[in-house]
C-alpha positions as CSV (number, residue, x, y, z in Angstrom):
1,M,72.5,108.9,157.3
2,K,70.8,106.2,159.1
3,T,73.0,104.4,161.7
4,A,73.4,100.7,161.2
5,T,72.1,98.5,164.0
6,N,74.4,96.1,165.7
7,P,77.6,97.5,164.2
8,K,80.3,94.9,163.6
9,R,84.1,94.6,164.2
10,A,86.2,94.1,161.1
11,L,89.5,92.1,161.2
12,V,91.9,92.9,158.4
13,I,95.1,91.2,157.3
14,G,97.1,92.4,154.4
15,A,96.0,96.0,154.9
16,T,99.4,97.5,153.9
17,G,98.9,96.3,150.3
18,L,97.1,98.0,147.4
19,V,93.6,96.5,148.0
20,G,94.1,96.4,151.7
21,Q,94.7,100.2,152.1
22,S,91.7,101.0,150.0
23,L,89.6,98.5,151.9
24,I,90.6,100.0,155.2
25,T,89.4,103.4,153.9
26,Q,86.1,101.9,152.9
27,L,85.6,100.1,156.2
28,L,86.3,103.2,158.3
29,A,83.6,105.0,156.4
30,D,81.2,102.1,156.6
31,E,78.5,102.5,159.3
32,H,78.2,98.7,159.5
33,Y,81.5,98.6,161.4
34,C,82.2,100.1,164.8
35,Q,85.8,99.0,164.8
36,V,88.4,98.1,162.2
37,I,91.4,96.1,163.5
38,N,94.5,96.0,161.3
39,F,96.9,93.1,161.9
40,S,100.2,93.6,160.2
41,R,103.9,93.6,160.7
42,S,104.0,97.4,160.2
43,D,101.6,100.2,160.8
44,L,99.6,101.8,158.0
45,P,100.8,105.2,156.6
46,A,100.5,108.2,159.0
47,N,97.4,109.6,157.2
48,F,95.4,106.5,158.4
49,T,94.1,108.0,161.6
50,H,90.6,107.3,162.8
51,N,88.8,106.6,166.1
52,K,87.6,103.3,164.7
53,L,91.0,102.1,163.7
54,V,93.1,99.7,165.9
55,Q,96.5,98.6,164.7
56,I,98.1,95.5,166.1
57,K,101.7,94.6,165.1
58,T,101.5,91.0,164.3
59,D,104.0,88.1,164.0
60,F,102.2,85.8,161.6
61,D,104.7,83.0,162.4
62,H,103.4,83.0,166.0
63,L,99.7,83.8,165.8
64,E,99.2,82.0,169.1
65,A,100.5,85.2,170.8
66,H,97.6,87.2,169.3
67,V,94.7,84.8,169.9
68,Q,93.0,87.2,172.4
69,D,93.1,90.0,169.8
70,I,91.6,88.0,166.9
71,V,88.0,88.7,167.9
72,G,85.6,90.2,165.4
73,D,82.6,89.5,163.2
74,T,84.1,89.7,159.7
75,L,87.6,88.8,158.5
76,F,88.9,90.5,155.4
77,C,92.0,88.8,154.0
78,C,94.1,90.8,151.5
79,L,97.4,89.1,152.1
80,G,99.5,88.3,149.1
81,T,103.1,88.5,147.8
82,T,105.2,87.7,144.7
83,I,107.9,85.2,144.1
84,K,110.4,88.1,143.7
85,H,109.5,89.6,147.1
86,A,109.1,86.3,148.9
87,G,112.3,84.7,147.5
88,S,110.9,81.2,146.9
89,Q,107.7,79.3,146.2
90,Q,107.7,77.9,149.7
91,A,108.0,81.4,151.2
92,M,105.1,82.5,148.9
93,I,103.0,79.6,150.1
94,R,103.5,80.7,153.7
95,V,102.3,84.2,153.0
96,D,99.5,83.5,150.5
97,Q,98.1,80.3,152.1
98,T,99.5,79.4,155.5
99,Y,99.0,82.8,157.2
100,P,95.4,83.3,155.8
101,V,94.3,79.8,156.7
102,E,95.8,79.9,160.2
103,F,94.4,83.4,160.9
104,A,91.0,82.5,159.6
105,T,90.9,79.3,161.7
106,L,91.5,81.4,164.9
107,A,89.0,84.1,163.9
108,K,86.3,81.5,163.4
109,L,87.1,79.8,166.7
110,N,86.7,83.2,168.3
111,G,83.3,83.8,166.8
112,A,83.8,85.4,163.4
113,T,80.9,84.5,161.0
114,R,82.0,86.1,157.7
115,L,85.1,85.8,155.6
116,V,86.3,87.8,152.6
117,F,89.3,86.5,150.7
118,I,90.9,88.6,147.9
119,S,91.9,85.9,145.4
120,S,92.6,86.3,141.7
121,I,90.8,85.8,138.4
122,G,91.6,82.3,137.1
123,A,92.2,80.9,140.5
124,K,91.7,77.1,140.4
125,V,92.9,74.0,142.2
126,G,95.1,72.2,139.6
127,A,95.8,75.2,137.5
128,S,99.0,75.0,135.5
129,S,100.1,78.3,136.9
130,F,101.8,78.1,140.3
131,Y,100.2,81.3,141.4
132,L,96.6,80.5,140.3
133,N,96.9,77.0,141.7
134,L,98.0,78.5,145.0
135,K,95.1,80.9,145.1
136,G,92.7,78.1,144.2
137,E,94.0,75.8,147.0
138,T,93.8,78.7,149.5
139,E,90.2,79.3,148.5
140,H,89.4,75.7,149.0
141,Q,91.1,75.5,152.4
142,L,89.3,78.7,153.6
143,L,85.9,77.4,152.4
144,Q,86.5,74.2,154.3
145,L,86.5,76.2,157.6
146,G,82.8,76.6,157.2
147,F,82.1,80.3,157.9
148,D,78.4,81.2,157.8
149,H,79.2,83.5,154.9
150,S,82.3,83.4,152.7
151,L,83.0,85.8,149.9
152,I,85.7,84.9,147.4
153,V,86.8,87.9,145.3
154,R,88.6,87.3,142.0
155,P,89.8,90.6,140.5
156,S,91.9,90.9,137.3
157,V,95.1,92.9,137.2
158,L,95.0,95.6,139.9
159,V,95.5,99.2,139.1
160,G,96.6,101.8,141.7
161,P,99.7,103.2,143.3
162,R,102.1,100.6,144.7
163,P,105.3,101.3,146.8
164,E,107.1,98.8,144.5
165,K,106.9,98.3,140.8
166,R,105.6,95.0,139.5
167,I,106.7,94.7,135.9
168,G,104.4,91.7,135.1
169,E,101.4,93.6,136.3
170,T,102.3,96.8,134.5
171,F,102.8,94.9,131.3
172,G,99.5,93.0,131.8
173,K,97.6,96.2,132.5
174,Y,98.5,97.8,129.2
175,V,98.0,94.7,127.2
176,L,94.6,93.9,128.7
177,T,93.5,97.5,128.5
178,A,94.3,97.5,124.8
179,L,92.4,94.3,124.2
180,Q,89.4,94.9,126.5
181,F,86.9,95.3,123.7
182,I,87.4,91.7,122.5
183,P,84.5,89.7,124.1
184,F,86.7,86.9,125.6
185,I,89.3,89.3,126.8
186,S,86.9,91.9,128.3
187,Q,86.4,89.8,131.5
188,Y,90.1,90.4,132.2
189,K,89.9,94.2,132.1
190,P,92.2,95.7,134.7
191,I,90.4,97.0,137.8
192,T,91.2,99.6,140.4
193,A,91.8,98.7,144.0
194,D,89.1,101.2,145.0
195,T,86.5,99.4,142.8
196,V,87.4,96.1,144.4
197,S,87.2,97.3,147.9
198,R,83.9,99.1,147.2
199,A,82.4,96.0,145.7
200,V,83.6,93.9,148.7
201,C,81.9,96.1,151.2
202,Q,78.6,96.2,149.3
203,I,78.5,92.5,148.5
204,I,79.3,91.3,152.0
205,A,76.7,93.6,153.5
206,D,74.0,92.1,151.4
207,Q,75.2,88.5,151.1
208,K,72.7,85.8,152.0
209,Q,74.3,82.7,150.5
210,S,76.9,80.7,152.4
211,V,79.4,81.1,149.6
212,T,79.6,83.8,147.0
213,I,82.3,84.1,144.3
214,A,82.6,87.6,142.8
215,E,84.4,87.5,139.5
216,N,86.1,90.5,137.9
217,R,83.2,91.4,135.6
218,R,80.8,91.7,138.6
219,L,83.4,93.7,140.5
220,Q,83.6,96.2,137.6
221,S,79.9,97.1,138.1
222,F,80.7,98.8,141.4
223,K,82.7,101.7,139.8
224,N,81.9,105.2,141.0
225,P,83.9,108.2,142.2
226,K,86.6,107.5,144.8
227,I,85.6,108.0,148.4
228,R,88.0,109.7,150.7
229,I,87.6,110.2,154.4
230,F,91.0,111.5,155.5
């Protein structure tokens, strides 16, 4: 395999989640990155060991304490929670919007040129759904930061092993799978976290536009057998 020239440093927030863990796996196997730095409140599972992986326990309410660590080329933001887990809409805003925007601001000030944000299908400022409006507003604020290249990723219902059960997602997965052959519904077909992370790595590597929005249907085209490096 040809070695990539000028390998980059990847900064990842939200790596302990479903997409985040899959993305970390992809990044560690990706020759474009010489180092993958995971910022989270807790370490990844013990099987995530690699000479490229750096783990920094992070207090997202006091990011000023981590300014010297937030130095890299590409920021991958996979942070996200639910109302049930957060406890309130305000707490959810803090995790889904405040943390990503504050972290991205510091990353850009420290020289990061690329941003990847895992959003959601249907995200839109002014959406009637609190969740979709929140994702839309977060997209908008992140794009306002002016990274050289920004990739907004909008997957449908995510499929994969989670430590906690999400009843709404489980119900949505079965319903959308059953209806996926209806033309209008097919764009909402559930998607695996591995497909999303694989698409992210390939799209960002080739991205030339300043802003790219990858909707679920495009992400689905990156399906192939799961890659494991551990």
